[in-house]
C-alpha positions in Angstrom: -102.4 34.1 221.2 -99.0 34.6 220.1 -99.5 31.9 217.4 -102.9 33.5 216.0 -101.0 36.7 216.0 -98.3 35.8 214.2 -100.4 34.0 211.1 -102.2 37.7 211.1 -99.0 39.4 210.7 -98.0 37.0 207.8 -101.3 37.6 205.9 -100.7 40.7 205.9 -103.2 44.0 205.8 -105.4 42.4 203.2 -106.6 39.7 204.5 -109.7 39.4 206.9 -113.2 40.7 206.4 -112.0 44.2 206.2 -110.3 43.1 203.4 -113.0 41.5 201.1 -115.2 44.2 202.0 -112.7 46.6 200.5 -112.1 44.2 197.6 -116.0 44.6 196.7 -116.0 48.3 197.0 -113.0 48.1 194.9 -114.8 46.4 192.3 -118.1 48.4 192.5 -116.2 51.4 192.1 -114.8 50.2 188.8 -117.7 49.9 187.1 -118.0 53.6 187.1 -117.7 55.7 184.4 -117.8 59.5 183.9 -118.7 59.2 179.7 -121.9 60.8 179.3 -124.5 59.3 177.1 -123.7 59.9 173.1 -125.9 62.0 171.3 -126.4 62.7 168.1 -127.1 65.7 166.4 -130.8 66.1 165.3 -132.5 67.5 162.2 -135.7 66.3 160.7 -135.6 64.0 158.0 -137.8 64.0 155.0 -140.5 61.6 154.1 -139.3 61.3 150.7 -137.3 62.4 148.1 -138.1 64.9 146.0 -136.5 64.2 142.8 -137.6 60.6 143.3 -141.2 60.2 141.3 -139.8 57.5 139.0 -138.6 55.3 141.8 -139.9 52.4 144.1 -139.4 52.3 147.9 -136.8 49.4 148.5 -135.6 48.0 152.0 -131.8 49.1 153.5 -129.5 46.6 152.2 -126.6 47.6 154.9 -126.1 44.2 156.0 -126.1 42.3 152.5 -122.9 42.0 150.0 -122.6 45.2 148.3 -119.5 44.1 145.5 -121.6 43.2 142.8 -123.3 46.4 142.3 -121.9 47.4 139.1 -123.4 44.2 137.6 -126.7 45.8 136.7 -125.4 47.2 134.3 -124.8 44.0 131.8 -121.1 44.0 131.0 -118.9 41.4 131.6 -115.7 43.4 130.8 -116.5 45.9 133.6 -117.1 42.8 135.7 -113.6 41.9 135.1 -112.1 45.3 135.7 -113.5 45.7 139.3 -111.9 42.1 140.0 -108.8 43.6 138.9 -109.6 46.7 141.0 -109.9 44.8 144.3 -106.7 42.5 143.7 -104.3 45.0 142.2 -105.7 48.9 143.3 -102.9 50.5 145.0 -105.5 52.9 146.6 -107.6 49.9 148.1 -104.1 48.4 149.3 -103.4 51.8 150.9 -106.9 51.9 152.6 -106.7 48.2 153.5 -103.4 48.8 155.7 -104.8 51.9 157.0 -107.7 49.8 158.5 -105.2 47.3 159.6 -103.3 50.0 161.6 -106.4 50.8 163.5 -106.8 47.1 164.5 -103.3 47.2 165.9 -103.8 50.1 167.8 -107.5 48.8 169.2 -105.3 46.2 170.2 -102.8 48.0 171.9 -105.7 49.7 174.0 -107.2 46.7 174.8 -104.0 45.4 176.4 -104.3 48.0 179.1 -107.5 45.9 180.8 -104.8 43.0 181.4 -101.9 43.4 184.0 -98.5 43.9 182.5 -95.5 41.8 184.1 -91.9 42.1 183.0 -88.9 40.4 183.8 -85.5 41.3 184.7 -82.1 39.8 185.4 -79.1 41.6 186.4 -75.4 40.4 187.2 -73.1 43.1 188.1 -70.0 44.1 190.2 -69.8 47.3 192.0 -67.3 49.3 193.9 -68.5 51.7 196.6 -67.0 55.1 197.7 -65.2 55.0 201.1 -66.3 58.0 201.9 -70.1 57.2 200.6 -72.6 57.7 203.6 -74.2 54.7 205.1 -72.2 52.5 203.3 -73.4 49.0 203.4 -72.2 46.8 206.4 -70.8 50.0 207.3 -67.0 51.2 207.4 -66.0 47.6 207.4 -67.6 46.5 204.3 -66.0 46.0 201.1 -65.0 48.4 198.7 -66.2 46.1 195.5 -68.8 43.3 195.9 -71.5 41.4 193.2 -74.8 42.4 193.1 -77.1 39.6 191.1 -80.9 39.9 191.1 -83.7 37.8 188.8 -86.9 39.3 189.5 -90.8 39.5 188.0 -92.5 43.1 188.2 -96.6 42.7 188.3 -98.4 45.7 187.3 -102.3 46.3 187.2 -104.2 49.4 186.9 -107.5 49.4 189.1 -110.2 50.6 186.9 -111.8 52.7 189.5 -113.3 55.5 187.5 -113.7 53.9 183.9 -110.8 55.3 182.3 -109.2 52.3 180.8 -112.9 51.1 180.1 -113.7 54.3 178.2 -109.9 54.3 176.5 -110.8 50.9 175.2 -114.7 52.4 174.1 -113.3 54.9 172.5 -110.5 52.7 170.4 -113.3 50.1 169.0 -115.4 53.1 167.9 -112.4 54.5 166.0 -112.0 51.3 164.8 -115.3 50.6 163.2 -114.9 53.8 162.1 -112.0 53.0 160.2 -113.5 49.8 158.9 -116.2 51.7 157.6 -113.9 54.1 156.0 -112.6 51.0 154.2 -115.9 50.1 153.0 -116.4 54.0 152.0 -112.8 53.6 149.7 -113.9 50.7 148.5 -117.1 51.5 147.0 -115.9 55.2 145.6 -113.2 53.4 143.6 -115.6 50.9 142.3 -117.7 53.6 141.6 -115.0 55.3 139.9 -114.0 52.6 138.1 -117.7 51.9 136.7 -118.1 56.0 135.9 -114.9 55.7 133.5 -115.9 52.7 132.0 -119.3 54.0 131.1 -117.9 57.3 129.7 -114.9 55.3 127.8 -118.1 53.2 125.9 -120.0 56.4 125.4 -116.5 57.8 123.5 -116.3 54.6 121.6 -120.0 54.8 120.5 -119.3 58.5 119.4 -116.1 57.6 117.6 -117.9 54.8 115.7 -120.6 57.4 114.9 -118.0 60.1 113.8 -116.3 57.4 111.5 -119.3 56.5 109.9 -120.1 60.1 109.6 -116.4 60.6 108.5 -117.2 57.8 105.8 -120.8 59.8 104.8 -119.1 62.8 104.0 -116.1 61.6 102.0 -118.6 60.0 99.7 -120.7 63.4 99.7 -117.2 65.1 98.8 -117.0 62.7 95.8 -120.4 63.5 94.7 -119.6 67.7 94.8 -116.3 67.1 93.3 -117.8 64.9 90.3 -120.7 67.7 90.0 -117.6 70.6 90.5 -115.9 68.7 87.4 -119.2 68.5 85.3 -119.6 72.2 86.0 -122.7 71.3 87.6 -121.5 72.5 91.5 -119.6 75.6 92.4 -116.2 75.8 94.0 -118.4 77.3 97.3 -120.0 73.8 97.4 -116.9 72.3 96.8 -115.0 74.2 99.5 -118.1 73.3 102.2 -118.1 69.5 101.2 -114.4 69.4 102.2 -114.7 71.7 105.3 -117.4 69.3 106.7 -115.2 66.7 106.3 -112.0 68.0 107.5 -114.1 69.3 110.6 -115.6 65.8 111.5 -111.8 64.2 111.1 -111.2 66.9 113.7 -114.1 66.0 116.0 -113.1 62.1 115.3 -109.3 62.9 116.9 -110.7 65.1 119.7 -112.6 61.9 121.1 -109.6 59.7 120.3 -107.5 62.0 122.7 -110.6 61.5 125.5 -110.9 58.2 124.9 -106.6 57.7 125.8 -107.0 59.8 129.0 -109.9 57.9 130.1 -107.9 54.5 129.3 -104.9 55.4 131.3 -107.0 56.5 134.0 -108.5 53.1 134.1 -105.2 51.3 134.0 -104.2 53.7 137.2 -107.2 52.5 139.1 -106.8 49.0 138.3 -103.1 49.2 139.6 -101.5 48.9 136.0 -99.2 50.9 133.7 -101.0 52.8 131.1 -98.1 52.1 128.4 -99.1 48.4 129.0 -102.8 48.3 129.1 -105.8 48.8 126.4 -109.3 48.2 126.1 -110.7 47.5 122.9 -113.1 50.0 121.1 -116.5 48.5 120.6 -119.7 49.5 120.8 -121.3 48.7 123.7 -124.9 49.1 125.0 -124.7 49.6 128.7 -128.0 48.8 130.5 -129.8 52.0 132.4 -130.5 49.8 135.9 -133.8 50.7 137.7 -132.0 51.6 141.3 -134.6 51.1 144.2 -134.0 54.3 146.0 -136.0 53.7 149.5 -137.2 55.9 152.3 -134.7 58.7 152.9 -134.2 57.4 156.7 -132.6 54.2 155.1 -129.6 56.4 153.6 -128.3 56.6 157.4 -128.2 52.9 157.7 -126.7 51.9 154.3 -123.6 54.5 153.8 -120.7 53.5 155.5 -119.2 57.3 155.7 -122.3 58.1 158.0 -121.5 55.1 160.2 -117.7 56.1 160.1 -119.0 59.6 161.4 -121.3 58.3 163.9 -118.6 55.9 165.7 -116.2 58.8 165.2 -118.6 60.6 167.4 -119.1 57.9 170.1 -115.2 57.6 170.2 -114.7 61.4 171.0 -117.7 61.0 173.8 -115.8 58.0 175.5 -112.4 59.9 175.2 -114.4 62.8 177.3 -114.8 60.1 180.1 -111.2 59.5 179.8 -110.6 63.3 180.6 -112.7 63.5 183.3 -111.5 60.5 185.0 -107.9 62.4 185.1 -109.7 64.4 188.1 -109.6 61.4 190.3 -106.6 59.2 191.9 -105.5 56.1 190.0 -104.9 53.0 191.7 -102.2 50.8 190.6 -101.5 47.7 192.2 -98.1 46.2 192.0 -96.3 43.0 192.9 -92.7 42.0 192.2 -90.5 39.1 193.6 -87.1 37.3 193.0 -83.8 36.5 194.0 -81.2 38.8 195.0 -77.8 37.5 196.0 -73.7 38.7 196.2 -72.9 35.0 195.4 -73.7 34.0 192.2 -72.8 30.1 192.8 -75.7 30.1 195.5 -78.5 32.5 194.0 -81.6 30.6 193.7 -82.0 29.5 197.0 -84.6 30.5 199.9 -82.8 33.1 201.6 -82.3 35.2 198.7 -85.9 35.3 197.8 -87.8 38.7 198.1 -91.0 40.0 197.0 -93.1 43.1 197.8 -97.2 43.8 197.0 -99.4 46.6 197.5 -101.2 49.2 196.3 -100.3 52.6 194.9 -102.4 55.7 194.9 -101.8 58.6 192.9 -103.6 61.9 192.8 -102.3 65.1 190.6 -102.9 67.9 193.1 -101.5 70.3 190.8 -101.4 70.3 187.1 -101.1 74.3 185.9 -104.5 73.3 184.3 -103.5 70.6 182.3 -106.5 68.4 182.9 -108.8 71.2 182.5 -107.3 72.2 179.3 -107.7 68.8 177.9 -111.0 68.2 179.0 -112.0 71.3 177.1 -109.8 70.5 173.9 -112.1 66.7 174.0 -115.3 68.9 174.5 -114.6 70.8 171.2 -113.3 67.6 169.4 -116.8 66.1 170.2 -118.4 69.2 169.2 -116.6 68.9 165.9 -117.5 65.2 165.2 -121.1 66.0 165.8 -120.8 69.0 163.4 -118.7 66.7 160.7 -121.5 63.8 161.3 -124.1 66.3 160.3 -122.6 67.6 157.4 -122.1 64.3 156.0 -125.7 63.3 156.7 -126.8 66.5 154.6 -124.3 65.9 151.8 -125.6 62.5 151.2 -129.3 64.0 150.8 -127.7 66.3 148.6 -125.6 63.8 146.4 -128.9 61.7 146.2 -131.2 64.2 144.9 -128.3 65.7 142.6 -128.0 62.8 140.8 -132.0 61.8 141.0 -132.4 65.3 139.3 -129.8 64.4 137.0 -131.5 61.2 136.0 -135.0 62.4 135.8 -134.3 65.5 133.4 -131.4 63.6 131.5 -134.2 61.1 130.7 -136.6 63.9 129.4 -134.3 65.4 127.6 -133.0 62.1 125.7 -136.8 61.4 124.7 -136.5 65.1 123.0 -133.1 64.3 121.6 -134.5 61.1 120.1 -136.8 62.5 118.4 -134.7 65.8 117.3 -132.5 63.0 115.7 -135.2 61.2 113.6 -136.2 65.1 112.5 -132.6 66.5 111.3 -132.2 62.7 109.4 -135.2 63.4 107.7 -134.5 67.1 107.0 -130.8 65.5 105.7 -132.4 63.3 103.4 -134.5 66.4 101.9 -131.7 68.3 101.3 -129.6 65.7 99.8 -132.2 64.9 97.6 -132.8 68.5 96.5 -129.2 69.0 96.4 -129.2 66.0 93.5 -132.1 67.8 91.8 -130.5 71.4 91.7 -133.0 73.0 93.5 -130.6 74.1 96.5 -127.1 74.8 97.2 -124.8 72.7 98.9 -125.0 75.1 102.2 -128.5 73.1 102.5 -127.1 69.9 103.2 -124.1 70.9 105.2 -126.4 72.3 107.2 -128.4 69.7 107.7 -125.2 67.5 108.1 -124.4 69.0 110.9 -127.7 69.4 112.8 -128.0 65.8 112.3 -124.5 64.9 113.5 -124.9 67.0 116.6 -128.4 65.8 117.3 -126.9 61.9 117.2 -123.6 63.0 119.1 -125.9 65.1 122.1 -128.3 61.4 122.2 -125.5 59.6 122.6 -124.0 61.9 125.3 -127.2 62.3 126.9 -127.1 57.9 127.1 -123.7 58.1 128.5 -124.7 60.7 131.1 -127.8 58.7 132.1 -125.5 55.9 133.1 -122.8 57.8 134.7 -125.7 59.7 137.1 -127.1 56.2 138.1 -123.5 55.2 139.1 -123.4 58.3 141.3 -126.8 57.6 142.7 -125.6 54.1 143.4 -122.7 55.7 145.4 -124.8 58.1 146.9 -127.3 55.6 148.7 -124.0 53.6 149.8 -123.6 50.6 147.4 -125.3 47.7 145.8 -128.5 45.3 146.9 -129.7 42.4 146.0 -132.7 42.8 143.4 -135.6 41.3 144.0 -137.0 38.4 142.1 -139.1 38.2 139.4 
């Protein structure tokens, strides 16, 4: 009987059937969580886009590679610039570093699920006061002695109320949001580069048009000069011809200035100094892609910024569970052990062994309302996250509708402008012929020249704006997709 009692005493308070039941209850409680189910703001989705008449439906492509969407424009130089952007863009590198920070923060949070183990070694010489109360070994104990300790300390929080699990859930949601932020940053920079490149190529075509116009107006000035020298044309006609040529030269220089600024902006995007970066001026016909818009509901699956906003709602919701768990006691299981002796030469011996194990329950009885304030703060964060999610979704639909409207109306305007170019060119031909015959003054020629050049430049500008709107539409839809086969 005495032996059995001694064995029970050695096993301690955690042995026996009751301890097994207690452990079962502990692990059952560990499955508890005070996190409410996440609820996203609800609002009616339209069945179709208002401005989507000329577009065809497409399946969402959020799981497909998005990088090559700019190849739809059929320009190899743009392909090369996009590759340089991915490799050297400082903004993209900063976004990637932010994502890595998020991954490291998630690893830190996940570490809370595992026990922490620390070790210590302490070798010291002590002197105690002669008047110290309760001196070691009484008044006869030495004033000076050695204290040598080698120990391990293990600590583990039993997650009774789901606090740790909710912390990890919030961290995982924020990590996913950060990953979506990285995708959004990449898409934004890629779209910005494509937009700048298309605008630059539009200015190239404008510069070549102005160069041709300048040459034509120079020939016209020569004609008027000869007629003026022959007494056929007046000085007024000569001044008008000279003014037309000078105005065109001024427009060409302004176009060159705008192009230089765009070229510098592209250099900054791809991470190169503007002083050593250049793009050859040449006429490039950039294709206008047919963008498959898809149903409005697929926009919620396609866009990375919407996914990031949704994950931040989930993170705030999990944080609410953490705040609620703070009202309940925390249970820490701690075990420590090691060797302690005043004789360093006989340190690692069985009599010098010490250990302790047992749970610690901590309950904050009064905190002046801190936990209540924290719960209110987290609820406000959850409300803010929900409102931001709704704002991102509403803004996404606006961006799609805006660029669909631009494409539709620019397309109709381009058709009219093409007809205007043809009509103004016919008028210029008639005015030039009549001037040669002496039937009209040079004012008719100048007026026709101005109208023709303006119509040509407007047609080029509309063409460029159409393609830039298509880039912004692709960005608004969340990126690229794989085009269906023929």
